[in-house]
C-alpha positions in Angstrom: 110.6 75.0 97.7 110.2 71.0 98.3 108.5 68.4 96.4 108.3 65.1 96.2 109.4 63.0 93.2 109.0 59.0 93.4 108.7 58.5 97.1 111.8 60.9 97.0 112.4 65.1 98.7 113.9 67.1 95.9 114.4 71.0 97.2 114.2 73.5 94.6 117.0 76.0 94.0 115.0 78.6 92.4 113.0 80.7 94.7 109.7 82.2 93.6 109.6 85.9 94.1 107.5 87.3 97.0 104.3 88.2 96.4 103.9 92.4 96.3 100.0 93.5 97.2 100.1 97.2 96.5 98.4 98.4 99.6 99.7 96.1 102.3 103.2 95.4 100.9 105.3 92.6 100.7 103.7 88.6 101.9 105.6 87.8 104.0 102.8 84.5 105.7 100.7 82.3 104.3 97.9 80.0 107.0 97.9 76.6 105.7 95.0 76.2 107.7 92.6 79.2 106.0 90.6 76.7 103.7 90.1 74.4 106.9 89.2 77.2 109.1 86.8 78.3 106.2 85.4 74.9 105.3 84.8 74.3 109.3 82.9 77.5 109.8 81.0 77.3 106.9 79.9 74.0 107.6 78.7 74.5 111.8 76.9 78.0 109.9 74.8 75.9 107.4 74.0 73.9 109.5 72.6 75.8 112.4 71.2 77.6 109.7 69.5 74.1 108.7 68.3 73.5 112.1 67.0 77.4 112.5 64.0 76.8 109.9 64.1 72.8 109.2 63.8 71.4 113.2 60.3 73.4 113.5 58.7 72.6 110.5 59.8 68.6 111.5 58.5 69.2 114.6 55.0 70.5 113.0 54.3 68.2 110.4 55.5 64.6 112.1 53.8 65.9 115.6 56.8 65.4 117.0 56.0 67.0 120.8 55.9 67.0 124.4 52.8 66.5 126.8 54.8 68.3 129.6 56.1 72.5 128.7 59.3 71.5 131.2 60.3 68.7 128.3 59.4 70.9 125.3 61.7 74.0 127.3 64.6 71.6 127.4 64.5 69.9 123.9 64.1 73.8 122.3 66.9 74.7 124.8 69.2 72.0 123.8 69.0 72.3 120.3 69.6 75.7 120.8 72.4 75.4 122.5 74.0 73.8 119.4 72.7 75.7 117.4 74.2 78.9 118.0 76.9 78.0 120.3 78.8 75.9 118.5 79.2 78.6 115.5 80.3 81.6 118.4 83.0 79.3 119.8 84.2 77.8 116.7 84.6 82.0 115.6 86.3 82.6 119.6 88.8 79.8 118.9 89.8 80.8 114.9 89.5 84.5 114.9 92.8 85.9 115.6 93.9 82.9 113.2 96.2 84.9 110.5 95.7 83.7 106.8 98.2 85.9 105.3 100.4 89.0 106.9 102.3 91.1 104.8 104.8 94.1 105.7 105.3 97.7 104.8 109.0 98.0 104.9 109.0 101.7 104.3 106.9 102.2 107.1 107.3 99.3 109.0 104.1 98.5 109.3 102.4 94.6 109.3 98.3 93.6 108.0 96.7 90.8 109.4 94.3 89.1 107.0 92.3 87.4 109.2 88.1 85.8 108.8 85.3 87.8 110.1 82.0 86.8 111.9 80.3 86.3 108.9 83.8 85.1 106.9 84.7 87.9 105.2 88.5 89.5 105.2 89.2 91.5 107.6 92.4 93.1 107.9 94.1 94.6 110.7 97.0 97.1 111.0 99.8 97.4 113.2 103.4 98.9 113.3 105.6 96.2 115.1 106.2 98.1 118.0 102.3 97.4 118.6 103.4 93.9 118.6 103.2 91.7 122.8 104.5 88.1 123.7 102.6 86.9 126.3 104.1 85.8 129.0 101.7 83.0 129.3 101.3 80.9 126.7 97.8 80.7 125.3 96.3 77.9 122.9 95.5 79.8 120.2 97.6 83.1 120.5 101.5 83.7 119.7 101.2 87.7 120.2 98.9 91.0 121.0 98.5 93.3 118.0 96.9 96.2 119.7 94.9 94.0 121.8 94.2 91.7 119.2 95.4 87.9 119.6 97.0 86.8 116.5 97.6 83.2 116.0 100.6 82.4 113.7 103.1 79.4 112.6 106.4 80.4 112.9 107.5 77.2 110.3 105.8 78.6 107.7 107.6 82.0 107.8 109.5 81.2 104.2 111.6 84.2 105.7 113.2 83.3 109.6 114.0 86.6 109.5 110.4 88.1 109.1 109.3 86.0 112.0 112.1 87.6 113.9 111.4 90.9 113.0 107.8 90.4 113.5 108.2 89.6 117.2 111.0 91.6 118.3 113.6 89.2 118.1 116.2 91.2 116.1 116.3 93.7 118.6 119.3 93.3 120.8 118.0 92.9 124.6 121.1 94.2 126.4 122.5 97.1 124.8 125.9 97.8 126.3 127.2 101.7 126.0 130.7 100.9 126.4 131.9 104.6 126.9 129.6 104.3 130.3 131.0 100.9 131.3 135.0 102.8 130.6 133.5 105.2 132.7 131.8 103.4 135.5 135.1 100.9 135.4 137.5 104.3 136.1 135.4 104.7 138.7 136.1 102.1 141.1 
């Protein structure tokens, strides 16, 4: 834990115990943009709802209108575009942002908490073997869990071994059986 004391960084050597959740397990990751993602999406939803209810009212009360049916359709289409496309785009971009990640060691399962379309927390449970790393780096995807894209910041894992285990980096990529190597060497 790093705190600031009169402009100087002071590191605390006492580690707080990891938070346990009775159902999900040990907390291994907490996203620092969770409140920002929730706030931006809530603001986008609220302005869209405001547009849906207030623009027709304002148009009727003020007499703002167009004589041409084509101009009316273009105006309503433009308002509708920004009313619906902005929240949908924000949802698509942030639906995989992991707010919290829990690890249950006895089952080797993870529980990722994300926001769904109605801004409620959604839990996705997956096994470590279900984690797939994309071949090509994608903008808002760190890994896939059961075909769902998930986005985490590796720097926010308090214990780097938790990130390594999640991504499968702790498994040896190359396994050499010394007995088979000796037999192959003797045959030559």
